N, C-alpha and C positions, 0 to 999 in steps of 0.2 A: 697695851695692844701694840704688838710691833710694828715696827716702820711697813712690812709686806703688807700685813693686814690692814692698816690706816690707808696705804696704797690702792689696795684692791675694793675697799670699800668708797673710797674716794672716787674710783675709776668707775665703779657699777652705779654710785649717784649723779656723777654726769652722763652718764650714757641713757638712766632712765627719764633725766631731764631733755635731755636730745630727743630720744625715743617718742617721749610726750608732744612735743614740739612738732615732731615729725608726723605723727597719728593726727594732730590737730589741722595741721596743714592740708595733710592729704583728706580727712572729713571735710574741710572747706571746697576742696576743690570740687570732690565728688558733688557735694549740694549745689556749687554752681552749675556744674555739668548737667545735674538733674534740672536744676532751674531753668537752664537753657534749651535742655532737651523739651520740658514741657511748655517753654514759650513757643520753640519751633512746632511742636505739636498744635497747641493752640493757634497759630499762625496759618498752619496747612490746613486745620479744620476750617478756621474762618475763609481763608481762601477757597477752598472747596466749595464751602456754601455759597460764596459769593458766585464763585463760577457758575456752581448749578442754576443759581438765580437767575445770572445772566444769559446761561444755556436755556433754561425754561423762558425767561423772556422771549430772546431771540427766536425758539421756535412758535412760540405763540406767535409773534410778529411776523415770522414766514408763514404762518399758518393763516394769520388776518391777511397777509398781500396774499397769497393764492386765492383766499374767499374771495377778495377785492378783485381778484383779476378774473376769478370764476362769473362773479357778478356783473363785472364789466363786458366779458364776453356773451352773458347771458343779454344785456340791454342792448348791446351790439347787433346780435342776432334779430332781437327784436326791431329795432331800430332799422337794420337793412332790409326789414320786410317792407319797409317803406319808401318804395319805388327807387330801392338801391341809394338812398341816400345816407351819409354817415351822421355821426351824432353830431358833429358840428357845424354841418351843412342845416340839420334839421332844426337846431337851436337859433341859426339865423335867418329861419325862413320870416319874410314879413306876416304880421298878425293878419292879414286879409286871408291868408291861408291856412289859417288856423295853427295847431301845435298837438304833437302827441301827449305833451305834456300840460298838466295844468297851469292857467298861467293869472286866474283873477280870484277873488274873495268868492263870485259866483261859483267857480268852479269847486273849491274847496268847501263851500255849502252845500253842494249836492254830493260829493265825495263822502261828506259826513254821514249822508243817509245810506249809502253802500249801491254801486252801481248794479244794474241788472247781470250785468257779462264785461267780460273784457277783449273780446274779437276784434282785432281793428279797430283800437279806440282812437278817437280824435275830437280834439276840444276846439271848439268855435267861440267866438264871442257871448253867444247867447244861450248857446245847448252843447251837451254834450253828446257822440253818436258811436255808435259800432256799425261798420259797415259789412256787408255781406257779399264777397267778389263771385259768388259762383250766382247769385239772385239778381245782382246789379242793383241793390239799394239796401237800406238800414236795416238791420235787425231789431234795432231800435233807437228813440233819440228822446233825451232827457232834457228838460227845460225848467225853469223856475220864475216866476212872474210875481211881481207885486205892481201897487199903484206907483210906484218909481217909474217902471217900465212906459207910464202913457204920460206923464207930466209935459215932457218935452216933446213934439211931434215934428220933427225933423225928415223923416225920410218920407221918399214917395214912391210907390209900388211902380210907378212908371219908369221909374231909373233903374229898374232891376228885371234880370230877365233869366230863364233856365238855362244851365249850363254844366258842363262836367268838368270845371276847372279844380278838378279836387287832386291837387299835385299828389298828394300819398297814395293813391291808385293806380296801380299799373295801366297801361291803355288798353291793354287787351280785357280787362275787366271793366271797363267804363259804360256806363248806359250813353245814349245817344239821344238828342232829339228826334230825330228821325225815326228812332224805334215805336215813339208813339204814333206818329203822322198816320191818319188814315185808321187806326186800330179801335176808335170810339173809346179809349179809356182819357180818362184827364190825368195830368200830372197832380198827385195829393200830395199837399204840405203834411206832414208830421207836425213840426212846429210851424204855427201860422207866420204868414209875412206879417200879418198884422199886430202881431206882439211885438214887434221891433220897430215900433214908430221912434223910438228914441235914438235910433243907428243907422244912416244907410246901410253901413258896412254891415252891422247885422242882420238888417233885412236880405240883403243881398247874399247873403251866405245860406238863406233860408231855402234858395232856390238852387242846391247843389243837387244834381239827380242823383248822385250814388250815397248821398250821407241823409237826406230830408227827404227823399220824393220816392213814392210808390204809384203803380197805375190803381188808378180809383175810378169807381163808376160815378160819373157826372152828376146826376141825381142826387147820388149820395153826396158827394164833395159839397154841391151847392146849397144843401138843403140841412139834413140831419147833421152831417159832420159839421158844417159850419155853424149851426144851432148850439152845438155841444163845444165847439171853439169860443164860441161868444159867451156862453154861460161859464165858462172858467175866467175868461179876461174881463167880464163885466160884473155879473151877480159875485163869482166867489174872491175875486180881487179885492173887491169893495168891502167884502165882509169879513173877510181873514187877514193875517198877517203876511204869509206867503203861500203861493199855490206851486208846488211841483208836479209836474207831469210827465208823464214817460208814455210814448205812444210807438206804435209799430204795426207789422203785418203778422198775419196768423195763417200758416198753411198746414190745416188739420185734416185727417180723414173725413172724405166728404162722399165716397163712392164706395158702394157695398155690392158685392156681386155673388148671387146665389150659385150655387156649383149645381151643373146639370147631374142625372143619372149617371151619363157616362162617366164625368169627371169625378163622381163619388165612389165609381167602381175602380178607378184606377188612381186612386189615391196613394201617396207613398205609405209604407208601412208606419204604424203607430199614430198617424194625422186622423184625427177625428173631427176637425173642424168642416161644417157646412156652407160656409161661405168665406169670401176674402174681401178686406177692406183695403182701399187704396186712398192716398192723397193726390186727388186731380187739380191741377190748377193749369190756367193758361200761360204760355209765354209770348210775350209780342218783340219784334224788329228783328234785325239779323243779330243782334246782341243776346236774344230771348231773355228778356227781361221779365221775372216772375211776376205774376200777378197774385196776389193775397186772394183769397176766399174770404178773410175775414180781417178785420182790423181792431186793436185793442188800443183803450187809452184808460191808463192808471193815474187817478188824481189824488194826489195827497195835501190836504192844507192844514195849515198852523195858525190856531186861533190866536187873536189878539189876547194878550196879557190882561186877566180880569184885573180890575183894580178894586181894591177895598176901600168900600166907601166911608168906612169908618177911619180910615187912616188919611189926616191931613197932608200927608206927605205925598199922597196918592204913588205911593212905590208898588210896583207890581204885585201882585199876591202871587199865589201857588200857579205853575204853568198847566195848563189844559190839555189834554191829550190830541194828539193829532187827529183829523179825522179821513178817512179814505174810502174811495168809490172805485170800483174796476169794473170795467162795461166790455163787452164783447161785440163787436157791430158786424153783421154781413156785409160784405163790399158788393152791393147790390141796391136799388132803389128802397127806400125804407118809406111806409105810409106816411100821410103827414101826420094824423093822429097819433103816431107812436110816441110813446113816454121813454125818457131816459131810462127809467128804473125798468122797462121792458127789458133792456138790454144789460141789467147789472147781473154779476155771475161773481161766485167767492173769487178771491186773488189767488187761490191755490191751481183752480182752473186754467186759468192765463199761464201761471207757471209751468204748470204740466203739460200744456197744449205748445209752447212755445222754448221749454229750456231753460229758462231765465228766471233769476230771484231779485224780486222787488223788495227794495226798501232793507235789506237785510240785517243793516244794524240796528233797527228798531225791535224795542220788543213788543209784541203785537199783543199780548197778555196784557201790559199796562200803559204802553204808550200809545195805542192807537183805539180808535172806535169807528163805527160805519158811519159815511157821510150820509148815507141815503135811509138811515133809520129813521129820521122825520123824513117823509117823503117831499115835504115842502122845501129841504135843504136842496132836492134835485129837481127843482122845475126850471125848464128849460124857456124860451121864447117860443112862443107858437108859429104854426106857419104862416098865419095870418102878418104876423109882426114881421115875417122875414120878408112878405112881399116887395117891399118896397125897395130892398137892396138888390132882388133877383129883377125888378123891373129896370133897375139903374144897370143891372149887367147886359141887357138884352144888346144885341149889337145888329138886329137886323127886324123887320117885322116878322117873319118868320119865328124869330126868337120869342117875342111878344105871342103870336098866335099859339105857338107850344106851351107858354107858360100859363095861357090863359085854360089850354083843354087841361095841362096838368093838376090846374088848382080850380077846376068849375065846383068844386062840393064846397069851395070857401065862398062867404057872403062877402063880394067886392061891394064896399062901402064908395059913397063919394070921393073920399079922398084917393082911395086906389085908383078909381077910374080917370080922375084927373092926374095922375103920376103916369098911367098909362097914354092919356092922350096926350100929354106933354112929350114923353118918351117917342111916342109914335111920330110927333111934330118934328122933334129934333133927328130921328133918322132919316124923315123925309129931305130936310135941309143938307143933310149929310149925303146922301144921295143925289139931292141937286147939284151940289158943289163939284161932286166927283164927275158926273157927264160934263158938267162945263169944261171943267180941267182936261178932260179927253177930248172935247171939241177944240180946245185951244192949241193942242197938240197937234191935231189932224190939220 
């Protein structure tokens, strides 16, 4: 091989090695670039995913914030109905004024059963109420009592008085004591004052006109209605664990007008009715306080848990169902011999007449049975057993005479006659003391 060939071969060999090295370097750089691009792509995808996640969370938080603001505005609107007070002012109200929010275990206990409605709700120490601004009284009042209510008797009715110190009710919607003066209607408690002997404040709150009082027939108030109240707080409270009571007014159609021949001829097209029904009720005073034509009282009792006699630990056995009784009572004098069961009606009937739903959180198919299924469960005190209290209520000899005339069909035994004689003596002493005081002033 000549020198020229060797030189060319040598040159070609060196060039191949250099080209190979160059190709390797170029491949390595391409790999690194691709790797870098892949990493960058992955980083961008992670960043995009993270951004999307953060954005989604941000939108979710903004939506929640908007929902909170809307809910807050809703509550502000509700609480602004409380006579122009804002939420902070409402929260700082002294408890003697009650609250638009539940603040005790008793309130929560009643809430678990379901409230009849939510119009103008207000929570007091011993009851929850819904005020009707148009009719100047409650739509309904709910209470729950047990033997605990009567253990400590510290309250005195003499320290309570009827008033309209309902801070949540605008003045233009408030009932006044003067609305009742000279009307013949009594101020009827829905929650009895006597159910609140454990607390003077709780008793005072039962005398609030707009939240617990309706115009009630005096004879009804002092007789049948009182016997029903006593039945709840004595008979039922002693036999059962808790007694929850909802009371209120009813304004139902009570007037039917038969159309005359002339009216029938002049009926509008497609009218086929031959009569018209009306709801007629009296209003009293300058405030036009509405007088209901009926009153309702719904009683739900929770039985004491039965104890299994075979269980030495005496642990409660299966829980018994609630018992319920619903009563619709005319706002008028009730006959002395009337029974509570005479005024028992299906719960559905009172719901339809009032537009309220009672104990809606209970399953009436499995959780509730009728209270008066056994009539003995609904036996109240008799009119004769009530007479000692009515004698004590008398404020004049005329009251005593009226009481004797109203109950002349009852057998007045020696004990009752002695009570009458004692009351008559007391009234004469009071009258004599009054005359002496007047003479001294002269």
